[in-house]
C-alpha positions in Angstrom: -115.4 7.9 -71.6 -117.2 5.2 -69.6 -116.3 6.8 -66.3 -117.6 10.4 -67.6 -120.8 8.6 -68.6 -121.3 7.1 -65.3 -120.6 10.2 -63.6 -123.2 12.2 -65.6 -125.8 9.3 -64.5 -124.8 9.9 -60.9 -125.1 13.9 -61.2 -128.6 13.4 -62.8 -129.7 11.0 -60.0 -128.6 13.5 -57.4 -130.2 16.5 -59.3 -133.4 14.5 -59.6 -133.5 13.8 -55.7 -133.0 17.7 -55.2 -136.0 18.6 -57.6 -138.2 15.8 -55.9 -137.4 17.2 -52.4 -138.3 20.7 -53.6 -141.4 19.9 -55.4 -142.9 17.6 -52.8 -142.0 20.2 -50.1 -143.9 22.8 -51.8 -146.8 20.4 -52.7 -147.6 19.5 -49.0 -146.9 23.1 -48.1 -149.7 24.3 -50.6 -152.3 22.5 -48.6 -152.0 25.1 -46.1 -151.9 28.3 -48.5 -153.9 27.0 -51.6 -157.6 25.7 -51.6 -157.6 24.8 -55.1 -156.3 21.6 -56.4 -155.7 22.6 -60.0 -152.1 24.2 -59.6 -151.1 21.5 -56.9 -151.9 19.0 -59.7 -149.8 20.8 -62.2 -147.0 20.7 -59.9 -147.2 16.9 -59.7 -147.6 16.6 -63.3 -144.6 18.7 -63.9 -142.5 16.6 -61.5 -143.6 13.5 -63.2 -142.5 15.0 -66.6 -139.2 16.2 -65.2 -138.2 12.8 -63.9 -139.2 11.2 -67.1 -136.8 13.5 -69.0 -134.1 12.7 -66.8 -134.8 9.0 -67.0 -134.5 9.4 -70.7 -131.2 11.2 -70.6 -129.7 8.5 -68.2 -131.0 5.9 -71.1 -128.8 7.7 -73.4 -125.7 7.5 -71.2 -126.3 3.9 -70.4 -126.7 3.1 -74.2 -123.4 4.9 -74.9 -121.6 2.9 -72.1 -123.0 -0.5 -73.5 -121.8 0.5 -77.1 -118.6 2.5 -76.2 -116.5 0.1 -78.1 -118.1 1.0 -81.3 -117.4 4.7 -81.1 -114.9 5.9 -83.7 -115.5 9.7 -83.7 -114.5 11.1 -80.2 -115.4 14.8 -81.6 -118.9 13.6 -82.4 -119.3 11.9 -79.0 -118.2 15.1 -77.2 -120.7 17.2 -79.3 -123.5 14.9 -78.2 -122.6 15.3 -74.6 -122.4 19.0 -75.0 -125.9 19.1 -76.6 -127.3 17.0 -73.7 -125.6 19.1 -71.1 -127.1 22.4 -72.7 -130.5 20.8 -72.8 -130.3 19.5 -69.3 -129.6 23.2 -67.9 -132.6 24.5 -69.9 -134.9 21.6 -68.7 -133.9 22.2 -65.1 -134.2 25.9 -65.4 -137.6 25.4 -66.9 -138.9 23.3 -64.2 -137.3 25.2 -61.4 -139.1 28.3 -62.7 -142.4 26.5 -62.4 -141.6 25.7 -58.8 -140.6 29.5 -58.0 -143.8 30.7 -59.7 -145.9 28.7 -57.7 -144.1 29.3 -54.4 -144.5 33.3 -55.2 -147.9 32.8 -56.0 -148.8 31.2 -52.6 -147.5 34.4 -50.8 -150.0 36.9 -52.9 -153.6 37.4 -52.1 -154.8 36.7 -55.5 -154.3 33.3 -57.1 -152.2 33.6 -60.4 -151.7 31.1 -63.1 -148.5 29.4 -63.7 -146.7 30.2 -67.0 -146.0 26.7 -68.5 -144.7 28.1 -71.8 -141.3 27.1 -72.7 -138.9 28.1 -75.8 -137.3 24.7 -76.2 -138.1 21.1 -77.0 -137.2 18.7 -74.0 -135.5 15.4 -74.6 -138.7 13.6 -75.0 -140.0 16.0 -77.6 -137.1 15.5 -80.1 -135.3 13.0 -82.1 -132.1 14.7 -83.3 -129.9 13.8 -80.4 -131.1 10.4 -80.4 -130.3 9.9 -83.9 -126.9 11.3 -83.6 -126.4 9.1 -80.6 -127.3 5.7 -82.5 -125.4 6.7 -85.5 -122.4 7.3 -83.4 -122.8 3.4 -82.5 -123.8 1.9 -85.6 -121.3 -0.3 -87.5 -120.9 -1.7 -90.8 -122.5 -5.0 -89.7 -125.5 -3.2 -88.5 -126.1 -1.9 -92.1 -125.4 -5.1 -93.5 -127.9 -6.8 -91.3 -130.6 -4.2 -91.9 -130.3 -5.0 -95.6 -129.7 -8.7 -95.2 -133.1 -9.8 -96.7 -132.2 -8.2 -100.0 -130.4 -10.7 -102.3 -128.4 -7.8 -103.9 -126.2 -7.5 -100.8 -124.6 -10.8 -101.4 -123.4 -9.1 -104.9 -122.6 -5.6 -103.5 -120.7 -6.4 -100.3 -117.6 -8.0 -101.9 -117.7 -5.0 -104.4 -117.7 -2.4 -101.6 -114.6 -0.4 -100.7 -114.4 2.0 -97.8 -112.3 5.0 -97.4 -111.3 7.1 -94.3 -112.1 10.3 -96.4 -112.8 11.9 -99.7 -116.3 12.8 -99.9 -115.8 13.6 -103.7 -115.2 9.9 -104.7 -117.8 8.2 -102.7 -120.5 6.9 -104.8 -122.5 4.0 -106.6 -120.4 3.4 -109.9 -121.9 1.6 -112.9 -119.9 -0.2 -115.6 -121.8 -0.7 -118.8 -121.1 -2.1 -122.4 -123.4 -0.8 -125.2 -125.8 0.6 -122.6 -126.1 -2.7 -120.8 -125.2 -2.6 -117.0 -122.4 -5.0 -116.4 -121.1 -4.1 -113.0 -121.9 -2.2 -110.0 -119.0 -1.0 -107.5 -119.6 1.2 -104.3 -117.0 3.4 -102.6 -118.2 4.3 -99.1 -117.0 6.4 -96.1 -116.1 4.6 -92.8 -119.2 4.6 -90.7 -118.6 6.6 -87.6 -121.4 9.3 -87.3 -124.7 10.4 -88.6 -123.3 11.9 -91.7 -121.2 8.9 -92.8 -124.0 6.4 -91.9 -126.6 8.2 -93.8 -124.1 8.2 -96.7 -123.7 4.5 -96.6 -127.5 3.9 -96.3 -128.2 6.1 -99.3 -125.4 4.6 -101.5 -126.2 0.7 -100.6 -129.8 1.7 -101.4 -128.9 2.9 -104.7 -126.8 -0.1 -105.4 -129.5 -2.4 -104.6 -131.9 -0.3 -107.0 -129.5 -0.7 -109.6 -128.8 -4.3 -109.0 -132.2 -5.2 -110.2 -131.2 -3.7 -113.6 -127.9 -5.7 -113.9 -127.4 -7.2 -117.3 -130.1 -5.1 -118.6 -130.1 -1.5 -120.1 -128.8 1.1 -117.9 -131.8 2.7 -116.0 -132.5 6.4 -116.8 -134.8 7.2 -114.0 -134.0 9.2 -110.9 -133.6 6.9 -108.2 -132.3 9.4 -105.5 -135.7 10.0 -103.7 -136.1 6.4 -103.1 -132.6 6.2 -101.5 -133.3 9.3 -99.5 -136.5 7.7 -98.2 -134.7 4.5 -97.2 -132.5 6.8 -94.9 -135.7 8.0 -93.2 -137.1 4.3 -93.0 -133.7 3.3 -91.4 -133.6 5.8 -88.9 -137.1 5.3 -87.5 -136.2 1.7 -87.2 -133.0 2.6 -85.4 -134.7 5.0 -82.9 -136.0 1.8 -80.9 -132.4 1.0 -80.0 -132.8 3.4 -77.1 
């Protein structure tokens, strides 16, 4: 997997050099054909945008290389690479089309505007692939560290059981006597992708919320929305890793 990722970084760098050459060649040629700086400046701005996207994509690959030992789900790993590949192609075609539009307009008598509209979000405009990439490399210890400031974890961790599969029996299980909460146990999936990570965050947060009712009446409120909110908070914090 590491060699594949290193090769993708090399290919991106080669592609970026080609785009730089093509953009700058047309940029300097435009001084002969185009008296208006507006479209020429757009060309430079788009080149900067493209290079920022390629730099971001390479950051993903470098992050995966650094955390390759944490990856347990090869299928999810391959799916991420496929998504990045499809997005890379769309991105390249978009910026190449801008170049072609401007090149064609330089050979026309009347100036024409460059159509900058696109029907997709670039890597810099979306977070879903980043979330999946980070989830792929997040471990149980990362989750424990996230919740480490909460006293409840000292109680919950020894009462946590991990299963390879069996979604129907994952959960936060409460034991009570005469409606007094006596014990909390968690059954969680092994963390290996976005889905299993979010399940663990959700259930640990549910366990923490229940912990503060231990040896009191079993709470009757709906705590699910609070646990779901914790997933969002966790994801926002983890996005900083790349």
